Phi, psi and omega in degrees: 000136176296139170314136179281131174250175187291129188104342179279154179261166174298336185257345188204155171267141180295133165270104189285342180219138176213162181282171192294318181308305188284332177290320180293314183308318182288330180280320184272341175227070196279358181263137169307316180296341182267001186234041180275127168244135187260127174233133177240145179219135174257130186249128169281130188264000186314309178279334171301309175303318178298312183299322183286333177292320175300308179301329182258014187292333178270014177050063179299161174294311185256090193286151169290142182225170176297328179294326181296316181297322179298302177311313181293319182290317180294325179290330172297313180302312177295318175296332174278332184250069198297337177293348176285347182253031174254160171212165182242121183212131171063037172083002178226165182260136184225151170250123198285153182290327189209167182260134175227149181233154177223140165210169179266141177254111174281124178290326184208134185276088183198161184292332181261001173301133184289157180233136180245167183246130177260127175229116191244134168257124192244118180273160172296348176268353180289156172214197180305306182313295188297319177300312175304316182303308186298323179296322171305305184301319182289325178293312177302313179295324179292323186269002175075021173224065178284153181279154178297129186097345175301135170253150183298144179264051189129169175253073194295344187254355187288339176285315179294327171294320175303313183297315171302322176296321173289333186282336188275322184285159177311137187305313177307323174279327177295318183296315175302316182294320178290338173292320175298321182298316184300320182291322189290323173308315184294326180261010173073026188254004177289139181296167182281342167307333179265328186274320192295353175214016179278114180306331184267014162253022182258165174293323180210138176256130178245140178227120176268082178290342178299324186294338178243028175065032180247155176287165183287146174223198178237141182248139179297157167284166173232147178282341176282145179080207184224356190285131178249005185224130161240140175231119180255124177261123185273176173284150179291149181213153170273146174199152179295155176241131183254156176264186177305327177277356177085021176254150183282125181259332196195168163242124176242165179262136187231158168230137180260136178245131171248122177247126182248120190228153175279119189282358178277346190276349187195166177261178185296320180298315177297320173307307188302313181293323180293315171304325179288321184299308181307309184291327172306306189297321177291333183259352174235061206291339179303335178293346184284342172292339180281157175301155176304319189286356179276122183291148186248121174264136178209145179265118176296338180290341180276349188259137176239000000 
C-alpha cells in the first residue's frame, strides 16, 4: 500500500488530478444519489451451470452457487478496472485502498427471519475458491453452525450493534449524535467499528433477489458512505436463443443483473468495457479460478 499523504483518508487515497468534466460534475451534483446511472446485463448461464455442476460433483457440505460466481466475478472486475473502486465524498474523488463486497445473509427464510450483513475484504491473490470459503464462514457464523476452528470472515454484526445503540438512547441525543457521525463520514473520520462492516462503505453492494424469487431490479445509491456500485441479481429464467437469421436454435437459462453506478467515477466507455468483462467472466467461469491480480484477455466481439 502506498504511503498515506496529506488529504488521503484511512480507506482511500485522494485523486489529485481529474478532467474538467468530472471536476465540474462533482461540484454541480455533489450528492451520490443525484448521479445514478443504470446498466442492465443478461448473462447466459450455460457454461456457469456446467461449471457449478463440476465444482459440486463431490457433494460438498457448502455448495458453490451462482451467487458465489457473481460475487467473485464482480470483485475480479473491480480489481481489473480500478476506476470502479473510486468514490466521491466531501467535494473530492478518492481511490479506495482495497476491494470489498457486501451483501445480506438471510438467517432463516421466513417473513420474520433475521438478516445479517456479510462484508468481505478481497485481495489480489483471492480467487473463486477463497471467496467461496470466506462466504461459507460468514454464512455459517450468521446461521450459528460454524465449523470448529473457523475464524469470522469480517465483523458482520457490528453495524447492527451500532444501530441498536443509537436506537436505545433518548431520541434527542441520538439525533445529535447521528449528525456528528454523518459529518465524520463525510470527512473519512469514522472509526473502524462503524466502517469495517457497514455495507455502504464497501466497493459494491450485492442483493440476490433471485434467492427470494424476484426479478432483477435497480437499487438507489446512498449519500451516506462511499459505495459507488450496487448489483442486483434476478431470478434465473429460460429464454430462446436465436441464430443470425432470427431462427430459434435452443432454449438457455439466463440471469439478469441490474447495476446502479455513480456516473462521476468513470465515463460511459469505461463502464461499457467493465460490464463486458463481468459478462465474460460469468460466461467463461473457469477464468474465476485465476487470482484477481491476473489479467483477463477477451474479445468484445464475442459478447452479444
